[in-house]
C-alpha positions as CSV (number, residue, x, y, z in Angstrom):
1,M,0.0,0.0,0.0
2,V,1.2,3.5,-0.9
3,Y,-0.2,6.1,1.6
4,L,0.6,9.6,0.2
5,T,-0.3,12.4,2.6
6,Q,-0.1,16.0,1.6
7,N,-1.3,17.1,5.0
8,S,1.8,16.2,7.0
9,V,1.0,17.9,10.2
10,T,-0.7,15.0,12.1
11,H,-1.0,12.0,9.8
12,H,2.0,10.2,11.4
13,K,-0.1,9.8,14.6
14,D,-3.6,9.2,13.2
15,E,-4.3,8.0,9.6
16,I,-1.0,6.2,9.0
17,P,-0.9,4.2,12.3
18,E,-4.6,3.3,12.1
19,T,-4.2,2.0,8.6
20,L,-1.1,0.1,9.6
21,A,-3.1,-1.4,12.5
22,A,-5.7,-2.5,9.9
23,L,-3.0,-4.2,7.9
24,Q,-1.8,-5.9,11.0
25,K,-5.4,-7.0,11.8
26,A,-5.7,-8.5,8.3
27,D,-2.5,-10.4,8.8
28,Q,-3.7,-11.7,12.2
29,L,-6.9,-12.9,10.5
30,G,-4.8,-14.9,8.0
31,L,-5.7,-12.7,5.0
32,G,-2.0,-12.2,4.1
33,K,0.6,-9.6,5.0
34,K,0.6,-6.3,3.2
35,S,3.2,-3.6,3.9
36,M,2.9,0.2,3.5
37,I,5.2,2.8,2.1
38,P,4.1,6.2,3.6
39,I,5.0,9.3,1.6
40,S,5.0,12.8,3.1
41,D,7.2,15.8,3.6
42,K,8.3,16.4,7.2
43,F,5.8,15.6,9.9
44,S,5.3,18.0,12.8
45,D,7.6,15.9,15.0
46,G,10.5,16.4,12.5
47,T,10.5,12.9,11.1
48,G,10.1,12.1,7.4
49,T,9.5,9.3,4.9
50,E,12.3,9.7,2.4
51,Q,14.1,6.6,3.8
52,Y,11.2,4.4,2.9
53,A,10.8,5.8,-0.7
54,F,14.5,6.2,-1.7
55,G,16.2,3.8,0.7
56,E,18.1,4.9,3.8
57,S,21.5,5.2,2.0
58,T,20.1,7.5,-0.7
59,A,18.0,9.5,1.7
60,E,21.0,10.2,3.8
61,T,22.7,11.9,0.8
62,M,19.8,14.4,0.4
63,T,19.0,17.5,2.6
64,W,15.7,19.2,1.8
65,W,14.8,22.9,2.5
66,H,12.7,21.8,5.5
67,D,16.0,20.9,7.3
68,D,18.4,23.5,6.0
69,P,17.6,27.2,6.4
70,T,20.1,28.2,3.7
71,L,18.0,26.5,1.1
72,E,14.9,28.0,-0.6
73,S,11.6,26.3,-0.8
74,G,11.7,23.6,-3.5
75,Q,15.4,22.9,-3.1
76,V,17.4,19.9,-2.1
77,R,21.1,19.5,-1.5
78,V,22.7,16.4,-3.0
79,G,26.4,16.3,-2.0
80,D,27.8,19.7,-2.9
81,R,25.1,20.5,-5.4
82,V,21.9,22.4,-4.7
83,L,19.0,21.3,-7.0
84,T,15.9,23.4,-7.5
85,L,12.9,21.1,-8.1
86,G,10.0,23.5,-7.4
87,A,9.1,27.1,-8.1
88,N,9.3,29.5,-5.1
89,E,8.6,33.2,-4.6
90,S,12.0,34.2,-5.9
91,H,11.2,32.7,-9.3
92,L,8.1,34.8,-9.9
93,M,8.2,37.6,-12.5
94,E,8.6,41.0,-11.1
95,D,5.4,42.9,-10.2
96,E,3.3,39.7,-10.5
97,E,0.5,39.3,-8.0
98,W,-0.3,36.0,-6.3
99,N,-2.9,34.4,-8.5
100,A,-3.6,31.3,-10.5
101,N,-2.1,32.8,-13.6
102,V,1.2,34.0,-12.0
103,S,4.2,33.8,-14.3
104,V,7.5,32.2,-13.5
105,K,10.8,33.3,-15.0
106,K,11.9,31.2,-17.9
107,T,15.4,30.7,-16.5
108,A,13.9,29.2,-13.4
109,I,11.7,26.8,-15.4
110,D,14.7,25.7,-17.4
111,R,16.7,25.1,-14.3
112,I,13.9,23.2,-12.6
113,R,13.6,20.8,-15.5
114,K,17.3,20.2,-15.7
115,D,17.6,19.7,-12.0
116,W,14.8,17.2,-12.0
117,K,16.7,15.0,-14.4
118,T,19.7,14.9,-11.9
119,A,17.4,14.2,-9.0
120,L,15.6,11.4,-10.8
121,T,18.7,9.5,-11.7
122,H,20.1,10.1,-8.2
123,V,17.1,8.2,-6.6
124,G,17.5,5.3,-9.0
125,L,15.7,5.9,-12.3
126,S,17.3,4.9,-15.5
127,T,18.1,7.6,-18.0
128,G,15.2,6.4,-20.1
129,H,12.6,6.6,-17.3
130,A,14.0,9.9,-16.1
131,D,13.6,11.3,-19.6
132,G,10.1,9.8,-19.7
133,V,9.1,11.7,-16.5
134,I,10.6,14.9,-17.9
135,R,8.7,14.5,-21.2
136,A,5.4,13.7,-19.4
137,L,5.4,16.4,-16.7
138,M,7.8,19.2,-17.8
139,T,7.9,19.4,-21.6
140,G,5.6,21.5,-23.7
141,K,5.2,22.1,-27.4
142,N,8.3,22.1,-29.5
143,D,10.2,20.4,-26.6
144,T,10.2,23.6,-24.5
145,A,10.5,23.4,-20.7
146,K,7.4,24.0,-18.7
147,L,6.3,23.7,-15.1
148,M,4.4,20.6,-14.0
149,H,0.8,21.1,-12.8
150,S,1.8,20.4,-9.1
151,G,3.1,23.3,-7.0
152,G,6.8,23.8,-6.1
153,G,6.3,22.8,-2.5
154,A,5.1,19.3,-3.5
155,C,8.3,18.3,-5.2
156,N,9.5,16.3,-2.2
157,E,6.4,14.1,-2.1
158,L,6.3,13.8,-5.9
159,L,10.0,12.7,-6.1
160,Q,9.3,10.1,-3.4
161,L,6.2,8.9,-5.3
162,I,8.2,8.6,-8.6
163,S,10.9,6.6,-6.8
164,V,8.3,4.2,-5.4
165,L,6.6,3.8,-8.8
166,N,10.0,3.1,-10.5
167,R,10.7,0.4,-7.9
168,A,7.4,-1.2,-8.6
169,E,7.8,-0.9,-12.3
170,K,11.1,-2.8,-12.0
171,G,9.4,-5.6,-10.1
172,E,10.7,-5.0,-6.6
173,F,7.2,-5.2,-5.2
174,E,3.6,-4.7,-6.3
175,I,1.4,-1.8,-5.3
176,S,-2.1,-3.2,-4.7
177,S,-3.6,-0.2,-2.9
178,F,-3.1,3.5,-3.2
179,V,-4.3,6.3,-0.9
180,I,-4.0,10.1,-1.3
181,S,-4.8,12.2,1.8
182,G,-4.9,15.9,2.3
183,H,-7.0,19.0,1.8
184,H,-9.1,19.6,-1.3
185,Y,-11.4,22.3,-2.7
186,S,-14.3,21.2,-4.8
187,G,-13.7,21.7,-8.5
188,T,-9.9,21.8,-8.3
189,S,-7.4,19.1,-9.5
190,Y,-4.9,19.3,-6.6
191,I,-4.6,18.0,-3.1
192,F,-2.8,20.3,-0.8
193,G,-1.1,20.5,2.6
194,E,-0.9,22.9,5.5
195,Y,1.7,24.6,7.7
196,G,-0.3,23.8,10.8
197,D,-3.4,25.0,12.6
198,H,-5.3,25.0,9.3
199,E,-3.0,27.5,7.6
200,Y,-3.2,26.1,4.1
201,D,-0.3,25.8,1.8
202,S,-2.4,25.8,-1.4
203,D,-0.8,28.2,-3.9
204,Q,-0.9,26.4,-7.2
205,T,2.5,27.6,-8.3
206,T,4.6,27.5,-5.2
207,G,2.6,25.7,-2.7
208,D,2.4,22.1,-1.4
209,T,-0.2,21.2,-4.1
210,L,-0.1,17.8,-5.7
211,D,-2.1,17.8,-9.0
212,V,-3.9,14.6,-10.0
213,R,-3.2,15.5,-13.7
214,D,0.5,14.9,-13.0
215,I,-0.3,11.5,-11.4
216,E,-2.3,10.5,-14.4
217,K,0.5,11.5,-16.7
218,L,3.0,9.4,-14.7
219,S,0.8,6.3,-15.5
220,T,2.2,6.5,-19.1
221,V,5.8,6.4,-17.8
222,F,5.2,3.5,-15.3
223,P,2.3,1.5,-16.8
224,K,3.2,-1.7,-15.0
225,A,3.2,0.0,-11.6
226,F,-0.2,1.7,-12.1
227,A,-1.7,-1.5,-13.5
228,Q,-0.9,-3.3,-10.3
229,V,-3.2,-1.1,-8.2
230,D,-6.4,-2.9,-7.3
231,S,-8.0,-0.3,-5.0
232,F,-7.7,3.5,-4.7
233,M,-8.9,5.9,-2.0
234,F,-9.1,9.7,-1.7
235,S,-9.1,10.7,2.0
236,A,-9.8,14.3,1.3
237,C,-12.8,16.7,1.1
238,N,-14.9,17.2,-2.1
239,T,-13.0,14.6,-4.1
240,H,-16.2,13.7,-5.9
241,D,-15.4,16.8,-8.1
242,L,-11.8,17.1,-9.3
243,G,-12.6,19.9,-11.8
244,L,-11.3,17.8,-14.7
245,R,-12.3,18.1,-18.3
246,D,-11.5,16.0,-21.4
247,S,-10.0,17.3,-24.6
248,E,-13.5,18.4,-25.8
249,G,-14.3,20.3,-22.7
250,N,-16.6,17.7,-21.2
251,E,-16.6,17.2,-17.4
252,R,-14.7,14.1,-16.2
253,S,-15.8,12.3,-13.1
254,T,-13.5,11.1,-10.3
255,Q,-14.4,7.5,-11.4
256,D,-13.1,8.3,-14.9
257,W,-9.8,9.6,-13.5
258,V,-9.3,6.5,-11.4
259,S,-10.2,4.2,-14.3
260,N,-7.8,5.9,-16.7
261,T,-5.0,6.3,-14.2
262,F,-5.2,2.8,-12.6
263,P,-6.7,0.7,-15.4
264,E,-7.0,-2.5,-13.3
265,A,-8.5,-1.0,-10.2
266,Q,-11.6,-2.7,-9.0
267,R,-12.5,-0.6,-6.0
268,M,-12.3,3.0,-5.1
269,S,-13.5,5.5,-2.5
270,N,-13.9,9.3,-2.2
271,W,-15.6,12.0,-0.2
272,Q,-18.6,14.1,-1.2
273,D,-18.6,17.4,0.7
274,I,-16.5,17.7,3.9
275,A,-14.4,14.9,5.2
276,P,-13.7,14.7,8.9
277,G,-10.6,15.7,10.6
278,S,-7.7,13.3,10.4
279,D,-8.2,11.9,13.9
280,Y,-11.7,10.6,12.9
281,A,-10.8,10.1,9.2
282,A,-8.3,7.5,10.3
283,F,-11.1,5.0,10.9
284,F,-12.4,5.4,7.4
285,S,-8.9,4.7,6.0
286,G,-8.4,1.8,8.4
287,E,-11.7,0.2,7.5
288,F,-11.1,0.7,3.8
289,A,-7.7,-1.2,4.1
290,L,-9.2,-4.0,6.1
291,D,-12.3,-4.5,3.9
292,V,-10.1,-4.5,0.8
293,A,-7.9,-7.1,2.4
294,K,-10.9,-9.3,3.0
295,E,-12.1,-9.0,-0.6
296,E,-8.6,-9.6,-2.0
297,A,-8.2,-12.7,0.1
298,G,-11.6,-14.1,-1.0
299,S,-12.8,-14.4,2.6
300,S,-15.8,-12.2,1.8
301,S,-17.6,-11.0,-1.2
302,S,-19.6,-8.4,0.6
303,S,-17.1,-6.7,2.9
304,F,-16.7,-3.7,0.6
305,D,-20.4,-2.8,0.6
306,E,-20.9,-3.4,4.3
307,W,-19.0,-0.9,6.4
308,Q,-19.4,1.1,9.6
309,F,-17.8,4.5,8.9
310,K,-19.9,5.9,6.1
311,K,-20.5,9.6,6.7
312,T,-20.4,12.5,9.1
313,N,-22.8,15.4,9.6
314,R,-21.0,17.3,6.9
315,G,-20.0,14.7,4.3
316,T,-20.4,11.3,2.9
317,N,-17.8,8.6,2.1
318,H,-18.7,6.9,-1.2
319,R,-17.4,3.5,-2.3
320,Y,-17.5,2.1,-5.8
321,E,-16.8,-1.3,-7.4
322,K,-16.4,-2.1,-11.1
323,N,-19.3,-3.9,-12.6
324,S,-19.3,-6.4,-15.4
325,A,-19.2,-3.6,-18.0
326,G,-16.0,-2.3,-16.4
327,D,-17.6,0.9,-15.0
328,F,-17.4,2.0,-11.4
329,E,-20.8,1.5,-9.7
330,S,-21.7,3.0,-6.4
331,M,-22.1,0.5,-3.6
332,E,-25.2,0.1,-1.6
333,T,-25.1,1.9,1.8
334,R,-25.5,-1.0,4.1
335,R,-24.1,-0.1,7.5
336,D,-22.5,-3.0,9.5
337,K,-21.6,-1.9,13.0
338,T,-19.5,-5.1,13.4
339,S,-17.3,-4.4,10.4
340,Y,-14.8,-2.3,12.3
341,P,-14.2,-1.2,15.9
342,H,-15.9,2.0,16.9
343,Y,-13.6,4.9,17.5
344,N,-13.3,4.1,21.3
345,D,-11.9,7.5,22.2
346,Y,-10.1,7.7,18.9
347,K,-7.9,4.7,19.6
348,G,-9.3,2.3,16.9
349,L,-7.5,-0.8,16.0
350,R,-4.2,0.7,17.0
351,N,-5.5,1.0,20.6
352,S,-3.6,4.2,21.2
353,N,-4.4,7.9,20.7
354,H,-2.0,10.2,18.9
355,E,1.1,8.0,19.1
356,A,3.4,8.2,16.1
357,F,3.6,5.1,14.0
358,H,7.4,5.1,14.0
359,K,7.4,4.7,17.8
360,R,5.3,1.5,17.5
361,E,7.5,-1.5,17.0
362,D,4.5,-3.7,16.3
363,L,3.2,-1.4,13.5
364,M,6.7,-0.7,12.1
365,K,6.7,-4.4,11.0
366,Y,4.2,-3.4,8.3
367,I,6.4,-0.5,6.9
368,L,8.3,-1.6,3.9
369,K,11.9,-0.6,4.5
370,K,14.8,-0.2,2.0
371,L,18.5,0.1,2.8
């Protein structure tokens, strides 16, 4: 399972450990062991996830702007080189105001594309795959350099994700489940993070904004990795409306995006309206992981449409399963109060409240590590 969180403030002590506890429960039930690779920029306790994505030895060679005050946002130090992987305020054209159509200096765009090539090969991509990423995300008409759709502050998570996809493409492991968590505005194509206390980092050019259009484009570079995914979940508000349109200007549904990005996915979930805070959202993610494990192991054919955590007073969690025609069909809303433990003072299956996953030896057994 890949668990990518754009909201890094608390997820190390709510959504990630609860989902790990669900994977542990599935293992204890004899459904098979599934591991997780979490992806995030720095959590509020100063820990990160680069060692899981890149491997410990490679992660130790890289220092990101979060940890070095001499670096600008979007930069990483590799040895004696400073690579710029994301646009920041210093790259904006003079006299530009902060808005969706802000312009970035051409010299900065050229450097970002060039530095991405260096970063990609550093984390293990072949020249061919690195070039494929550059063409898909950062190359416009007539081979000119352009910015990717994601904001500059998301370059850390995006490089981690690409490294994991590359490893799966090469057969190191298979990605059966994929979760994206964070904040989201209805009608927009990006999931974003925050600085803390709900101060959002949502600028489309320089912010911590991961655009689903970039993820879809990556599926053309790593087709084997994306075809491995059997289940997908958005743990984010308003993800019933990603604001996407096709080449003719017609609206695209979230189900269409999932089908096109993960062509073999059989199950998916997203939120309509407002999702709960991460301490409560953790139980939706955990139950999703456990129910998927039951279905994949063949122990139940109805687990995915019988679940406890379905909605809140402000939003509804929807689940879909592919029908015989290959289309995602909304599941019946049958609530099963025995499907998953009630939140029991926000302890859930992990049986602890606000304890970081990396401090739990039992849960760390379900983190996939790489030297």
